[in-house]
Backbone as a chain_set.jsonl record, in Angstrom:
{"seq": "XXXXXXXXXXXXXXXXXXXXXXXXXXXXXXXXXXXXXXXXXXXXXXXXXXXXXXXXXXXXXXXXXXXXXXXXXXXXXXXXXXXXXXXXXXXXXXXXXXXXXXXXXXXXXXXXXXXXXXXXXXXXXXXXXXXXXXXXXXXXXXXXXXXXXXXXXXXXXXXXXXXXXXXXXXXXXXXXXXXXXXXXXXXXXXXXXXXXXXXXXXXXXXXXXXXXXXXXXXXXX", "coords": {"N": [[1.102, -1.203, -0.125], [0.426, 2.263, -0.883], [1.925, 5.264, 0.292], [0.125, 7.471, -0.304], [-2.272, 5.985, -0.804], [-2.745, 5.15, 1.958], [-2.9, 7.629, 3.351], [-5.275, 8.47, 2.299], [-7.083, 6.644, 2.978], [-6.762, 7.144, 5.915], [-8.023, 9.703, 6.23], [-10.352, 9.404, 5.414], [-11.468, 7.887, 7.603], [-11.41, 9.675, 9.424], [-12.651, 11.984, 12.131], [-14.811, 14.587, 12.719], [-15.105, 15.833, 15.287], [-13.33, 14.431, 17.035], [-11.073, 15.502, 15.579], [-11.319, 18.036, 16.564], [-11.158, 17.812, 19.208], [-8.192, 16.985, 19.443], [-6.945, 19.006, 18.187], [-7.393, 20.979, 20.437], [-5.966, 19.684, 22.359], [-3.491, 20.281, 21.348], [-2.296, 19.372, 18.773], [-1.053, 19.489, 15.555], [-2.635, 21.249, 12.578], [-2.365, 19.407, 10.514], [-4.02, 16.682, 10.598], [-6.295, 13.978, 10.795], [-8.145, 13.259, 12.679], [-8.313, 10.763, 13.591], [-9.374, 7.689, 15.236], [-7.356, 5.983, 17.884], [-7.393, 3.424, 17.785], [-8.199, 2.579, 15.426], [-6.014, 3.436, 13.957], [-4.048, 1.517, 15.024], [-5.246, -0.832, 14.1], [-4.865, -0.809, 11.339], [-2.039, -0.716, 11.199], [-1.584, -3.662, 12.275], [-2.649, -4.984, 9.813], [-0.771, -4.071, 8.173], [1.794, -4.748, 9.183], [5.349, -4.976, 9.961], [7.048, -2.653, 8.327], [9.518, -0.961, 7.46], [10.647, 0.844, 5.397], [8.306, 1.955, 4.509], [7.35, 3.099, 7.043], [9.324, 5.369, 7.189], [8.625, 6.961, 5.127], [6.138, 7.477, 5.444], [6.273, 9.082, 8.032], [7.615, 11.273, 7.133], [5.579, 12.645, 6.002], [4.812, 14.325, 8.016], [2.058, 14.169, 8.738], [-0.373, 13.705, 11.653], [-1.514, 11.299, 11.971], [-0.381, 9.459, 10.328], [2.27, 9.76, 11.428], [1.962, 8.49, 13.784], [1.053, 6.028, 12.905], [3.416, 5.153, 11.878], [5.066, 4.632, 14.051], [4.358, 2.34, 14.69], [5.02, 0.593, 12.622], [7.407, 0.56, 12.213], [11.191, -0.356, 11.956], [13.042, -0.228, 14.923], [15.809, -0.875, 15.274], [16.859, -0.782, 13.317], [17.233, 1.532, 12.662], [19.716, 4.203, 12.545], [21.522, 6.125, 15.16], [21.556, 8.715, 14.795], [19.47, 8.999, 12.877], [17.259, 8.323, 14.708], [17.25, 10.379, 16.405], [16.739, 12.284, 14.64], [14.127, 11.801, 14.04], [12.893, 12.264, 16.476], [13.12, 14.755, 16.834], [11.566, 15.843, 14.726], [8.987, 15.451, 15.731], [5.306, 15.67, 15.752], [3.448, 16.114, 17.62], [2.649, 15.923, 21.32], [0.95, 13.106, 21.378], [2.146, 11.745, 19.479], [4.762, 11.845, 20.274], [4.568, 10.247, 22.425], [4.145, 7.779, 21.663], [6.147, 7.519, 19.85], [8.279, 7.316, 21.769], [7.592, 5.016, 23.142], [7.437, 2.903, 21.67], [9.344, 2.741, 20.041], [11.99, 4.464, 20.494], [12.438, 3.251, 23.217], [13.09, 0.698, 22.38], [15.512, 0.899, 21.058], [19.004, 0.506, 20.59], [20.892, 2.115, 21.188], [19.793, 3.764, 23.273], [20.491, 4.468, 25.783], [22.85, 6.399, 25.331], [21.685, 8.417, 23.857], [19.931, 9.129, 25.68], [21.667, 10.4, 27.579], [22.26, 12.378, 25.924], [19.938, 13.796, 25.099], [19.237, 14.627, 27.606], [20.369, 16.961, 27.952], [19.53, 18.575, 26.157], [17.832, 21.525, 24.633], [15.806, 21.587, 23.249], [12.492, 20.868, 22.346], [11.061, 18.079, 21.949], [13.013, 16.284, 21.984], [14.055, 16.606, 24.777], [12.061, 15.967, 26.098], [11.967, 13.283, 25.546], [14.19, 12.424, 26.421], [13.797, 12.842, 29.456], [11.841, 11.289, 29.624], [13.002, 8.417, 29.353], [14.467, 8.358, 31.343], [12.968, 8.576, 33.697], [11.735, 5.739, 33.199], [13.928, 4.613, 33.803], [14.48, 5.137, 36.522], [11.853, 3.844, 37.674], [12.561, 1.148, 36.976], [14.303, 0.637, 39.027], [16.841, 1.238, 38.383], [20.334, 1.991, 39.174], [22.089, 3.769, 38.041], [21.665, 6.495, 37.775], [21.978, 9.909, 39.075], [20.363, 10.906, 41.427], [19.869, 12.598, 43.471], [21.104, 15.117, 41.933], [19.132, 14.928, 40.0], [17.119, 16.004, 41.294], [17.687, 18.387, 41.936], [17.889, 19.579, 39.372], [15.026, 19.369, 38.488], [13.774, 20.891, 40.432], [15.072, 23.394, 39.832], [14.395, 23.778, 36.976], [11.826, 22.691, 36.343], [9.488, 24.454, 36.801], [9.657, 26.434, 34.749], [10.175, 25.146, 32.293], [9.241, 23.883, 29.109], [6.172, 22.823, 28.285], [5.567, 20.445, 26.861], [7.926, 19.007, 27.994], [7.618, 19.672, 30.898], [6.021, 17.299, 31.365], [7.498, 15.017, 31.15], [9.215, 15.305, 32.937], [7.982, 15.977, 35.228], [6.902, 13.216, 35.534], [9.201, 11.957, 36.027], [9.924, 13.187, 38.658], [8.022, 11.98, 40.062], [8.488, 9.367, 40.099], [10.856, 9.259, 41.466], [10.013, 10.016, 44.059], [8.286, 7.92, 44.42], [9.73, 5.385, 44.44], [11.891, 5.993, 46.226], [12.333, 6.18, 49.199], [13.956, 7.806, 50.884], [14.322, 10.142, 49.521], [11.781, 10.821, 49.169], [10.246, 13.004, 50.801], [11.557, 15.375, 49.928], [10.995, 15.389, 47.153], [8.049, 15.295, 47.067], [7.899, 17.829, 48.406], [8.937, 19.633, 46.487], [7.138, 18.956, 44.22], [4.88, 20.062, 45.608], [5.429, 22.646, 45.742], [5.874, 23.796, 43.056], [3.431, 22.909, 42.119], [2.417, 21.82, 39.819], [-0.009, 20.444, 37.691], [-1.963, 20.432, 39.601], [-4.62, 20.957, 39.468], [-5.631, 18.763, 37.757], [-7.884, 17.307, 35.829], [-9.623, 14.196, 36.407], [-10.539, 10.839, 35.433], [-13.094, 9.186, 37.606], [-11.566, 7.068, 40.05], [-8.751, 7.044, 38.79], [-5.486, 8.38, 39.319], [-4.312, 11.546, 39.819], [-1.91, 13.361, 38.099], [-0.646, 15.176, 39.762], [2.059, 15.412, 41.82], [2.196, 15.173, 44.657], [0.021, 13.91, 45.355], [-0.165, 11.66, 43.627], [2.331, 10.402, 44.31], [1.759, 9.889, 47.069], [-0.512, 8.317, 46.851], [0.909, 5.714, 45.315], [2.525, 4.806, 47.01], [0.783, 4.032, 49.104], [-0.175, 1.749, 47.932], [1.9, 0.258, 47.745], [2.02, -0.964, 50.427]], "CA": [[-0.006, 0.082, 0.096], [1.298, 3.328, -0.891], [1.473, 6.37, 1.284], [-1.001, 8.223, -0.962], [-3.373, 5.361, -0.395], [-2.605, 5.172, 3.152], [-3.282, 8.961, 3.701], [-6.704, 8.519, 1.914], [-7.759, 5.83, 3.912], [-6.657, 7.58, 7.168], [-8.604, 10.607, 5.911], [-11.817, 8.672, 5.13], [-11.633, 7.494, 8.847], [-11.53, 11.057, 10.54], [-13.894, 12.4, 12.758], [-14.364, 16.143, 13.152], [-15.177, 15.936, 16.844], [-12.13, 14.125, 17.329], [-10.247, 16.385, 14.977], [-11.284, 19.251, 17.194], [-10.272, 17.28, 20.387], [-6.969, 16.658, 18.94], [-6.326, 20.653, 18.129], [-7.141, 21.732, 21.537], [-4.728, 19.184, 22.919], [-2.086, 20.71, 20.92], [-2.302, 18.617, 17.438], [-1.301, 20.618, 14.451], [-3.773, 20.9, 11.522], [-2.084, 18.26, 9.464], [-4.456, 15.777, 11.074], [-7.649, 13.796, 10.325], [-8.679, 13.028, 13.79], [-8.713, 9.255, 13.665], [-9.463, 6.852, 16.632], [-5.948, 5.425, 17.792], [-7.498, 1.859, 17.769], [-8.174, 2.453, 14.095], [-4.707, 3.297, 13.721], [-3.771, -0.076, 15.431], [-5.766, -1.806, 13.063], [-4.135, -0.435, 10.031], [-0.88, -1.346, 11.564], [-1.934, -5.082, 12.23], [-2.826, -5.026, 8.41], [0.363, -3.501, 7.218], [2.712, -5.059, 9.596], [6.687, -4.118, 9.822], [7.294, -1.849, 7.002], [10.399, 0.158, 7.904], [10.567, 1.971, 4.528], [7.091, 2.701, 4.489], [7.161, 4.14, 7.968], [9.932, 6.302, 7.204], [7.913, 7.708, 4.214], [4.86, 7.902, 6.396], [6.831, 10.254, 9.108], [8.251, 12.344, 6.464], [4.585, 13.596, 5.586], [4.035, 15.09, 8.996], [0.541, 14.247, 9.367], [-0.088, 13.192, 12.958], [-2.185, 9.88, 12.137], [0.887, 8.815, 9.519], [3.302, 9.396, 12.255], [1.597, 7.471, 14.567], [1.185, 4.554, 12.238], [4.838, 4.696, 11.368], [5.825, 4.153, 15.163], [4.109, 0.808, 14.655], [5.308, -0.537, 11.7], [9.001, 0.843, 11.747], [12.182, -1.405, 12.932], [13.827, 0.449, 15.684], [17.199, -1.462, 15.511], [17.408, -0.654, 11.753], [17.588, 3.225, 12.696], [21.023, 4.887, 13.286], [21.228, 7.106, 16.558], [21.306, 10.13, 14.404], [18.058, 8.78, 12.14], [16.07, 8.289, 15.773], [17.254, 11.899, 16.947], [16.099, 13.211, 13.619], [12.78, 11.577, 13.81], [12.275, 12.594, 17.518], [13.159, 16.392, 16.841], [10.463, 16.13, 13.778], [7.785, 14.975, 16.157], [4.534, 16.884, 15.676], [2.738, 16.512, 19.0], [2.853, 14.607, 22.413], [0.638, 11.759, 21.375], [3.268, 11.1, 18.43], [5.979, 11.8, 20.826], [4.739, 9.257, 23.577], [4.227, 6.464, 20.804], [7.484, 7.078, 19.458], [9.152, 7.122, 22.877], [7.21, 3.877, 23.629], [7.58, 1.733, 20.657], [10.85, 2.986, 19.137], [13.048, 4.93, 21.523], [12.887, 2.268, 24.127], [13.679, -0.415, 21.714], [16.85, 1.246, 20.295], [20.209, -0.29, 21.199], [21.567, 3.301, 21.659], [18.842, 4.667, 23.941], [21.38, 5.304, 26.844], [23.466, 7.576, 25.011], [20.648, 9.189, 23.623], [19.298, 9.848, 26.977], [22.378, 11.519, 28.09], [22.443, 13.672, 24.97], [18.665, 14.764, 25.143], [19.007, 15.483, 28.877], [21.222, 18.399, 27.76], [18.804, 19.487, 24.911], [16.982, 22.667, 24.974], [14.542, 21.482, 22.158], [11.308, 20.317, 23.506], [10.725, 16.868, 21.752], [14.281, 15.457, 22.509], [14.227, 16.714, 26.22], [10.622, 15.321, 26.586], [12.37, 11.877, 25.419], [15.286, 12.273, 27.543], [13.23, 12.689, 30.704], [10.805, 9.818, 29.62], [13.715, 7.379, 29.379], [14.978, 8.722, 32.795], [11.652, 8.173, 34.451], [11.66, 4.452, 32.994], [15.167, 3.927, 34.693], [14.253, 4.829, 37.988], [10.814, 2.892, 37.857], [12.848, -0.084, 36.772], [15.176, 0.368, 39.856], [18.435, 1.451, 38.175], [21.208, 2.67, 40.289], [22.842, 4.538, 37.205], [21.541, 7.77, 37.876], [22.419, 10.586, 40.428], [18.687, 11.16, 42.053], [19.964, 13.953, 44.159], [21.224, 16.028, 40.877], [18.1, 15.048, 39.334], [15.975, 16.6, 42.014], [18.159, 19.929, 41.867], [17.368, 20.179, 37.988], [13.828, 19.454, 38.358], [13.46, 22.187, 41.044], [15.522, 24.566, 38.941], [13.96, 23.99, 35.951], [10.362, 22.424, 36.082], [8.567, 25.662, 36.538], [9.83, 27.478, 33.2], [10.32, 24.278, 31.056], [8.146, 23.744, 28.284], [4.769, 22.011, 28.72], [5.898, 18.972, 26.614], [8.939, 18.696, 28.616], [7.173, 19.398, 31.959], [4.894, 16.053, 31.898], [7.899, 13.795, 31.689], [9.958, 15.884, 34.056], [7.241, 15.657, 36.285], [6.836, 11.906, 35.636], [10.595, 11.621, 37.121], [10.024, 13.445, 40.183], [6.895, 11.126, 40.909], [9.116, 8.281, 39.974], [11.801, 9.102, 42.48], [9.238, 9.836, 44.872], [7.588, 6.458, 44.665], [10.899, 4.245, 44.939], [13.111, 6.297, 46.9], [11.948, 6.699, 50.38], [14.802, 8.631, 51.578], [14.164, 11.3, 48.721], [10.06, 11.132, 49.011], [9.87, 14.269, 51.37], [11.835, 16.497, 48.858], [10.398, 15.231, 46.066], [6.723, 15.919, 47.447], [7.944, 19.087, 48.611], [9.248, 20.056, 45.015], [5.75, 18.796, 43.769], [3.921, 21.251, 46.298], [5.947, 24.288, 45.39], [5.708, 23.879, 41.845], [1.92, 23.008, 42.055], [1.73, 21.399, 38.408], [-1.388, 19.787, 37.463], [-2.693, 20.181, 41.173], [-6.103, 20.772, 39.501], [-5.488, 18.263, 36.543], [-9.149, 16.667, 35.849], [-9.296, 13.058, 36.045], [-11.797, 10.137, 35.754], [-13.147, 8.24, 38.667], [-10.449, 6.036, 40.107], [-7.488, 7.394, 38.202], [-4.434, 8.9, 40.181], [-3.979, 12.889, 38.958], [-0.647, 13.691, 37.856], [-0.095, 16.182, 40.653], [3.14, 14.567, 42.446], [1.966, 14.728, 46.237], [-1.198, 12.877, 45.572], [0.395, 10.856, 42.893], [3.131, 9.5, 45.077], [1.133, 9.1, 48.155], [-1.597, 7.048, 46.289], [1.334, 4.709, 44.898], [3.189, 4.45, 48.091], [-0.055, 3.451, 49.706], [-0.263, 0.547, 46.963], [3.205, -0.641, 47.965], [2.057, -1.474, 51.488]], "C": [[1.045, 1.301, -0.157], [0.848, 4.429, 0.029], [0.442, 7.091, 0.853], [-2.188, 7.575, -0.405], [-3.476, 5.157, 1.106], [-3.51, 6.446, 4.141], [-4.793, 9.296, 3.134], [-7.414, 7.816, 2.74], [-7.979, 6.54, 5.313], [-7.927, 8.767, 7.137], [-10.124, 10.324, 5.9], [-12.334, 7.941, 6.693], [-11.52, 8.776, 9.954], [-12.526, 11.484, 10.821], [-13.911, 13.674, 13.04], [-14.416, 16.38, 14.482], [-13.892, 15.705, 17.238], [-10.837, 14.929, 16.921], [-9.854, 17.7, 15.994], [-10.551, 19.209, 18.634], [-8.752, 17.53, 20.352], [-6.31, 18.426, 19.029], [-6.317, 21.189, 19.218], [-6.173, 21.016, 22.577], [-3.147, 19.315, 22.379], [-1.572, 20.166, 19.456], [-2.312, 19.855, 16.509], [-2.667, 20.451, 13.604], [-3.576, 20.112, 10.678], [-2.49, 16.92, 10.232], [-5.791, 15.352, 10.77], [-8.524, 13.395, 11.806], [-9.557, 11.362, 13.858], [-8.437, 8.54, 14.928], [-7.928, 6.112, 16.5], [-6.202, 3.936, 17.537], [-7.834, 1.59, 16.195], [-6.716, 2.354, 13.174], [-3.835, 2.014, 13.861], [-4.09, -1.097, 14.485], [-5.289, -1.789, 11.738], [-2.765, -1.008, 10.199], [-0.682, -2.579, 11.267], [-1.915, -5.387, 10.58], [-1.157, -4.838, 7.713], [1.677, -4.386, 7.612], [4.184, -4.562, 9.456], [6.831, -3.785, 8.559], [8.405, -0.821, 7.308], [10.532, 1.317, 6.866], [9.729, 2.687, 4.456], [7.003, 3.763, 5.642], [7.969, 5.237, 7.839], [9.189, 7.594, 6.415], [6.492, 8.316, 5.077], [5.28, 9.009, 7.375], [6.928, 11.24, 8.128], [6.7, 13.286, 5.854], [4.268, 14.63, 6.614], [2.515, 15.227, 9.297], [0.612, 13.149, 10.568], [-0.555, 11.49, 12.774], [-0.873, 8.953, 11.423], [2.092, 8.75, 10.354], [3.104, 8.399, 13.179], [1.488, 6.048, 14.408], [2.622, 4.202, 11.947], [5.475, 4.204, 12.564], [5.532, 2.619, 15.466], [4.601, -0.183, 13.937], [7.228, -0.419, 11.311], [9.896, -0.437, 12.749], [12.886, -0.323, 13.62], [15.332, 0.156, 15.6], [17.556, -1.045, 14.19], [17.656, 0.849, 11.856], [19.074, 3.441, 13.071], [20.662, 5.89, 14.591], [20.721, 8.227, 15.837], [20.046, 10.075, 13.615], [17.04, 9.231, 13.484], [16.255, 9.666, 16.077], [16.35, 12.713, 16.086], [14.445, 12.984, 13.936], [12.373, 12.127, 15.436], [12.189, 14.22, 17.575], [12.011, 16.72, 15.859], [9.124, 15.656, 14.332], [6.876, 16.129, 16.126], [3.657, 17.077, 16.946], [3.081, 15.56, 19.972], [2.368, 13.558, 22.399], [1.639, 11.313, 20.336], [4.475, 11.061, 19.484], [6.089, 10.626, 21.866], [4.744, 7.678, 22.771], [5.76, 6.222, 20.25], [8.705, 6.756, 20.347], [8.826, 5.511, 23.364], [7.709, 2.561, 22.913], [8.844, 1.944, 19.743], [11.901, 3.228, 20.069], [13.53, 3.851, 22.469], [13.52, 0.886, 23.558], [15.072, -0.327, 20.758], [17.928, 0.83, 21.317], [21.105, 0.898, 21.462], [21.029, 4.25, 22.669], [19.777, 5.425, 25.117], [22.166, 6.422, 26.462], [22.862, 8.527, 24.502], [20.176, 9.866, 24.396], [19.981, 10.818, 27.44], [22.439, 12.789, 27.175], [21.3, 14.681, 24.959], [18.52, 15.105, 26.328], [19.457, 16.898, 28.802], [20.787, 19.184, 26.654], [17.648, 20.502, 25.517], [15.62, 22.623, 23.971], [13.692, 20.336, 22.743], [11.075, 18.929, 23.317], [11.922, 15.913, 22.123], [14.612, 15.532, 24.016], [13.225, 16.06, 26.628], [11.215, 13.782, 26.826], [13.187, 11.521, 26.45], [14.848, 12.011, 29.154], [12.262, 11.648, 30.653], [11.675, 8.38, 30.167], [14.384, 7.273, 30.925], [14.261, 8.041, 33.813], [11.684, 6.68, 34.649], [12.867, 4.003, 33.91], [14.924, 3.955, 35.865], [12.944, 3.812, 38.242], [11.387, 1.539, 37.713], [13.944, -0.52, 37.75], [16.397, 0.505, 39.464], [18.977, 2.353, 39.054], [21.954, 3.642, 39.436], [22.611, 5.934, 36.95], [21.51, 8.275, 38.899], [20.92, 11.188, 40.701], [18.576, 12.76, 42.59], [20.188, 15.143, 42.929], [19.951, 16.14, 40.102], [17.074, 16.117, 39.976], [16.501, 18.092, 42.031], [17.75, 20.377, 40.407], [16.253, 20.266, 38.113], [13.519, 20.636, 39.301], [13.849, 23.042, 40.707], [14.483, 24.731, 37.727], [12.578, 23.495, 35.303], [9.496, 23.555, 36.072], [8.601, 26.235, 35.333], [10.001, 26.443, 32.246], [9.058, 24.188, 30.134], [7.144, 22.835, 28.389], [5.064, 20.536, 28.237], [7.226, 18.369, 27.381], [8.629, 18.467, 30.194], [6.566, 17.823, 32.356], [6.123, 15.174, 31.824], [8.89, 14.158, 32.86], [9.113, 15.46, 35.25], [7.113, 13.978, 36.729], [8.137, 11.332, 36.403], [10.752, 11.956, 38.392], [8.836, 12.518, 40.819], [7.759, 10.039, 40.972], [10.086, 8.027, 41.199], [11.079, 9.045, 44.05], [8.485, 8.569, 45.633], [8.566, 5.593, 45.184], [11.623, 4.382, 45.685], [12.626, 7.073, 48.122], [12.668, 7.854, 51.139], [14.703, 10.191, 50.93], [12.904, 11.517, 48.575], [9.885, 12.421, 49.597], [10.489, 15.406, 50.358], [11.171, 16.123, 47.6], [8.811, 15.656, 45.951], [6.928, 17.471, 47.609], [8.136, 19.911, 47.371], [7.832, 20.022, 44.372], [4.788, 19.914, 44.408], [4.133, 22.726, 45.944], [5.665, 24.533, 43.982], [4.316, 24.166, 41.501], [1.594, 22.442, 40.244], [0.93, 20.202, 38.62], [-2.034, 19.564, 38.916], [-4.323, 20.129, 40.866], [-6.44, 20.182, 38.272], [-6.825, 17.594, 36.619], [-8.813, 15.075, 35.679], [-10.499, 12.224, 36.203], [-11.749, 9.477, 37.002], [-12.194, 7.237, 38.934], [-9.111, 5.971, 39.516], [-6.749, 8.157, 39.389], [-4.096, 10.295, 39.142], [-2.381, 12.75, 39.116], [0.304, 14.683, 38.732], [0.903, 15.322, 41.737], [2.649, 14.466, 43.906], [1.031, 13.748, 46.291], [-0.725, 11.448, 44.686], [1.234, 9.524, 43.776], [2.709, 8.846, 46.402], [0.141, 7.933, 47.924], [-0.532, 5.703, 46.273], [1.869, 4.237, 46.157], [2.318, 3.335, 49.122], [-0.256, 1.758, 49.229], [0.688, -0.344, 47.346], [2.986, -1.481, 49.318], [1.131, -2.583, 51.643]], "O": [[2.205, 1.322, 0.254], [-0.297, 4.548, 0.466], [-0.315, 7.434, 1.762], [-3.015, 8.175, 0.282], [-4.643, 4.954, 1.44], [-4.302, 6.363, 5.08], [-5.399, 10.298, 3.513], [-8.401, 8.328, 3.269], [-9.089, 6.575, 5.843], [-8.77, 8.701, 8.031], [-10.951, 11.086, 6.399], [-13.482, 7.522, 6.838], [-11.563, 8.648, 11.178], [-13.45, 11.503, 10.008], [-12.941, 14.053, 13.698], [-13.657, 17.264, 14.88], [-13.252, 16.616, 17.763], [-9.825, 15.044, 17.612], [-8.76, 18.221, 16.212], [-9.764, 20.014, 19.132], [-8.188, 18.23, 21.192], [-5.436, 18.86, 19.78], [-5.385, 21.972, 19.402], [-5.658, 21.641, 23.505], [-2.097, 18.782, 22.737], [-0.477, 20.544, 19.039], [-3.068, 20.827, 16.513], [-3.58, 19.683, 13.904], [-4.502, 19.903, 9.894], [-1.617, 16.103, 10.524], [-6.571, 16.252, 10.459], [-9.744, 13.282, 11.68], [-10.713, 10.986, 14.052], [-7.424, 8.742, 15.597], [-7.403, 5.755, 15.445], [-5.283, 3.241, 17.103], [-7.736, 0.444, 15.757], [-6.389, 1.645, 12.223], [-3.08, 1.574, 12.993], [-3.363, -2.028, 14.14], [-5.339, -2.811, 11.055], [-2.354, -1.78, 9.333], [0.073, -2.93, 10.359], [-1.007, -6.12, 10.189], [-0.646, -5.543, 6.843], [2.498, -4.736, 6.764], [4.26, -3.579, 8.718], [6.738, -4.639, 7.676], [7.984, 0.332, 7.397], [10.541, 2.498, 7.212], [9.896, 3.902, 4.348], [6.702, 4.943, 5.461], [7.495, 6.258, 8.338], [9.125, 8.762, 6.798], [6.081, 9.472, 5.175], [4.468, 9.928, 7.476], [6.197, 12.209, 8.329], [6.784, 14.411, 5.362], [3.62, 15.639, 6.335], [1.932, 16.121, 9.91], [1.292, 12.123, 10.595], [0.021, 10.591, 13.386], [-0.468, 7.91, 11.937], [2.923, 7.865, 10.149], [3.941, 7.522, 13.393], [1.682, 5.142, 15.218], [2.964, 3.03, 11.791], [6.394, 3.401, 12.403], [6.176, 1.867, 16.197], [4.698, -1.375, 14.23], [7.966, -1.022, 10.532], [9.543, -1.109, 13.719], [13.36, 0.555, 12.9], [16.08, 1.086, 15.9], [18.768, -0.967, 13.991], [18.375, 1.338, 10.984], [19.544, 2.748, 13.974], [19.523, 6.289, 14.833], [19.629, 8.722, 16.117], [19.423, 11.136, 13.614], [16.246, 10.17, 13.435], [15.193, 10.281, 15.994], [15.502, 13.526, 16.454], [13.663, 13.928, 14.046], [11.188, 12.459, 15.455], [11.352, 14.837, 18.235], [11.432, 17.791, 16.043], [8.189, 15.459, 13.556], [7.244, 17.282, 16.351], [3.208, 18.188, 17.224], [3.688, 14.526, 19.692], [2.87, 12.711, 23.139], [1.948, 10.139, 20.541], [5.17, 10.048, 19.418], [7.145, 10.087, 22.198], [5.255, 6.659, 23.236], [6.39, 5.165, 20.205], [9.749, 6.198, 20.011], [9.712, 4.845, 23.898], [8.201, 1.539, 23.391], [9.143, 1.21, 18.8], [12.656, 2.326, 20.432], [14.716, 3.536, 22.574], [14.289, 0.157, 24.185], [15.537, -1.177, 19.998], [17.802, 0.808, 22.542], [22.171, 0.62, 22.012], [21.579, 5.316, 22.945], [19.798, 6.639, 25.324], [22.194, 7.404, 27.204], [23.391, 9.633, 24.605], [19.908, 11.049, 24.188], [19.489, 11.904, 27.744], [22.62, 13.943, 27.566], [21.407, 15.904, 24.864], [17.655, 15.969, 26.479], [18.998, 17.824, 29.47], [21.363, 20.179, 26.213], [16.877, 20.359, 26.467], [14.679, 23.417, 23.958], [14.003, 19.311, 23.35], [10.856, 18.313, 24.36], [11.676, 14.787, 22.556], [15.338, 14.678, 24.524], [13.418, 15.44, 27.674], [11.07, 13.147, 27.871], [13.025, 10.579, 27.225], [15.393, 11.207, 29.909], [11.883, 11.14, 31.709], [11.298, 7.555, 30.999], [14.715, 6.229, 31.488], [14.689, 7.192, 34.594], [11.673, 6.187, 35.777], [12.723, 3.068, 34.699], [15.072, 2.912, 36.501], [13.12, 2.946, 39.098], [10.767, 0.655, 38.305], [14.517, -1.603, 37.63], [17.234, -0.091, 40.142], [18.383, 3.276, 39.61], [22.557, 4.481, 40.106], [23.216, 6.547, 36.07], [21.132, 7.616, 39.867], [20.512, 12.046, 39.918], [17.784, 13.676, 42.367], [19.421, 16.104, 42.986], [19.628, 17.209, 39.583], [16.376, 16.896, 39.328], [15.658, 18.982, 42.145], [17.29, 21.51, 40.263], [15.926, 21.429, 37.877], [12.855, 21.497, 38.723], [13.193, 24.011, 41.087], [13.831, 25.766, 37.587], [12.212, 23.74, 34.154], [8.662, 23.551, 35.167], [7.53, 26.562, 34.82], [9.975, 26.903, 31.104], [7.937, 24.452, 30.569], [7.613, 21.739, 28.697], [4.881, 19.564, 28.97], [7.443, 17.163, 27.263], [9.088, 17.506, 30.812], [6.671, 17.313, 33.471], [5.921, 14.244, 32.605], [9.291, 13.292, 33.638], [9.524, 14.694, 36.121], [7.192, 13.544, 37.878], [8.094, 10.421, 37.23], [11.458, 11.351, 39.198], [8.776, 12.374, 42.04], [7.848, 9.623, 42.127], [10.169, 6.965, 41.814], [11.426, 8.305, 44.971], [8.219, 8.322, 46.809], [8.378, 5.044, 46.269], [12.24, 3.418, 46.137], [12.511, 8.298, 48.15], [12.097, 8.671, 51.861], [14.928, 11.213, 51.578], [12.644, 12.454, 47.82], [9.267, 13.168, 48.837], [9.745, 16.339, 50.057], [10.756, 17.139, 47.042], [8.362, 16.237, 44.963], [6.209, 18.274, 47.014], [7.437, 20.918, 47.26], [7.372, 21.099, 43.995], [4.017, 20.566, 43.703], [3.336, 23.661, 45.878], [5.155, 25.627, 43.74], [3.91, 25.148, 40.879], [0.57, 22.749, 39.635], [1.084, 19.271, 39.411], [-2.564, 18.496, 39.222], [-5.154, 19.563, 41.577], [-7.319, 20.702, 37.586], [-6.984, 17.189, 37.77], [-7.897, 14.697, 34.948], [-11.427, 12.611, 36.913], [-10.679, 9.174, 37.531], [-11.957, 6.466, 38.004], [-8.385, 4.992, 39.688], [-7.41, 8.522, 40.361], [-3.721, 10.181, 37.975], [-1.774, 12.178, 40.022], [1.497, 14.94, 38.565], [0.321, 14.541, 42.489], [2.801, 13.32, 44.328], [1.095, 12.82, 47.097], [-0.952, 10.319, 45.123], [0.979, 8.324, 43.888], [3.057, 7.742, 46.822], [0.013, 6.908, 48.594], [-0.82, 4.726, 46.963], [1.601, 3.056, 46.379], [2.734, 2.326, 49.692], [-0.436, 0.804, 49.987], [0.488, -1.558, 47.337], [3.598, -2.54, 49.456], [1.077, -3.198, 52.708]]}, "num_chains": 1, "name": "protein.A"}
């Protein structure tokens, strides 16, 4: 199936209400409003197709990029190619799928994490903090947690929204998994107040760190 045909199919599956919802969430105009489940269904039909994935990504269309993350071969990308893909991300949903399905499977992710943690570009910084949060959640001892808290305390209030999300996730991960640093992590969360009034569905934990950490620690007991 060609890129042209796939774009036509995606467009036919678009929904105007979802298009408006996506736009409010920060998606660019180059999107159709296709349900994520429908994108997954197309990916299941196409199966892995690295070259097609790269061509879909280049369109800059949100749904095409989401589809690309599901059919690409992460290990066939050089670290430079993955860096380029990350920097050309179109919105947070695409960034999250790229991080989950491509970045985390790449053999050079550790070197990229260190590079991206120093980046001022929003999507690479978001990816770097996402990888760092994952390391902490997995119990890694290869990160300087105190230094991370110093950075978060200084940088979180003024960070770009796309970066704040995964930086906040890192703060929560430290508070949840490291009792000796929990008080400081929670205090930073309280001071910054990020996502304090974030709306959540019944039974879900809000991303406000003091509440998030408290609820997760309760579940560990």
